[in-house]
C-alpha positions as CSV (number, residue, x, y, z in Angstrom):
1,M,-7.6,23.7,3.2
2,K,-11.3,23.7,2.9
3,N,-14.2,25.4,4.7
4,D,-15.8,22.9,7.1
5,D,-18.8,24.7,8.7
6,G,-16.9,28.0,9.2
7,H,-13.7,26.3,10.2
8,L,-10.7,25.5,8.1
9,S,-9.8,21.8,7.8
10,G,-7.0,20.1,6.0
11,N,-7.5,18.1,2.9
12,L,-4.9,15.4,2.0
13,D,-4.6,14.2,-1.6
14,A,-3.4,10.7,-0.7
15,E,-3.3,9.7,-4.4
16,A,-0.9,12.4,-5.3
17,L,1.2,11.6,-2.1
18,L,1.4,8.0,-3.2
19,R,2.7,9.1,-6.6
20,D,5.4,11.3,-5.1
21,P,8.8,9.6,-5.7
22,D,10.0,10.5,-2.2
23,V,7.0,8.5,-0.8
24,A,6.7,5.8,-3.4
25,R,10.4,4.7,-3.1
26,P,10.3,3.7,0.6
27,L,6.8,2.1,0.1
28,A,8.1,-0.1,-2.7
29,S,9.9,-2.2,-0.1
30,L,6.4,-3.1,1.4
31,T,4.9,-4.1,-1.8
32,N,5.3,-7.0,-4.2
33,A,3.4,-8.4,-7.2
34,P,1.4,-11.6,-6.9
35,T,2.9,-14.6,-8.6
36,Q,1.1,-17.3,-10.5
37,S,1.4,-21.0,-9.7
38,T,3.3,-22.9,-12.4
39,L,2.2,-26.3,-13.6
40,G,4.2,-29.0,-15.2
41,V,3.7,-32.6,-16.4
42,R,5.7,-35.5,-14.8
43,G,5.0,-39.1,-15.5
44,G,1.9,-38.2,-17.5
45,K,0.4,-36.3,-14.6
46,V,-0.1,-32.5,-14.0
47,V,1.9,-31.3,-11.0
48,V,2.4,-28.0,-9.3
49,E,6.0,-26.9,-9.8
50,S,5.8,-23.8,-7.8
51,E,3.0,-22.3,-5.6
52,G,1.5,-19.0,-6.4
53,R,1.8,-16.2,-3.8
54,P,-0.5,-13.2,-3.1
55,G,1.0,-9.8,-3.6
56,H,0.8,-6.8,-1.3
57,E,0.1,-3.2,-2.1
58,V,-0.3,0.2,-0.3
59,T,-3.5,1.9,-1.4
60,A,-4.0,5.7,-1.4
61,K,-6.7,5.2,1.3
62,A,-4.3,3.3,3.6
63,L,-1.6,5.9,3.1
64,G,-4.1,8.7,3.8
65,D,-5.4,7.0,6.9
66,A,-1.8,6.6,8.2
67,V,-0.6,10.1,7.4
68,R,-3.7,12.2,8.2
69,P,-3.3,11.8,12.0
70,L,0.3,12.8,11.8
71,L,-0.6,16.3,10.4
72,T,-1.7,17.5,13.8
73,K,1.1,15.9,16.0
74,T,4.3,17.5,17.0
75,G,7.8,16.2,17.8
76,D,8.9,12.6,17.1
77,A,5.3,11.4,17.2
78,A,4.7,13.2,13.9
79,R,7.4,11.3,12.0
80,T,6.3,7.7,11.7
81,A,3.1,5.8,11.2
82,A,2.2,2.2,10.3
83,V,0.8,1.8,6.8
84,A,-1.5,-1.1,6.2
85,T,-1.0,-3.2,3.1
86,E,-3.7,-5.1,1.2
87,S,-3.3,-8.5,-0.1
88,R,-4.1,-9.2,-3.8
89,G,-4.2,-12.5,-5.4
90,P,-2.8,-13.6,-8.8
91,T,-5.0,-12.8,-11.8
């Protein structure tokens, strides 16, 4: 809790929440690492053997944005939220 002009307001440490194993395990199914394209040579020419794919990750900001509104809800509405993923390309 923090003082916000004389009123208490919640402060969510989304980075710590993202590191918590009970949160990280279910989020792992939403994420994947990017993959590089692989090249080969056939008949003296360079060919793409497999296409690269972008990966997806859940950032602390996205998790915080999804969880923060749930903190003031009650009942079943307080149990679920959509978490945005960000696309990241191969390096």
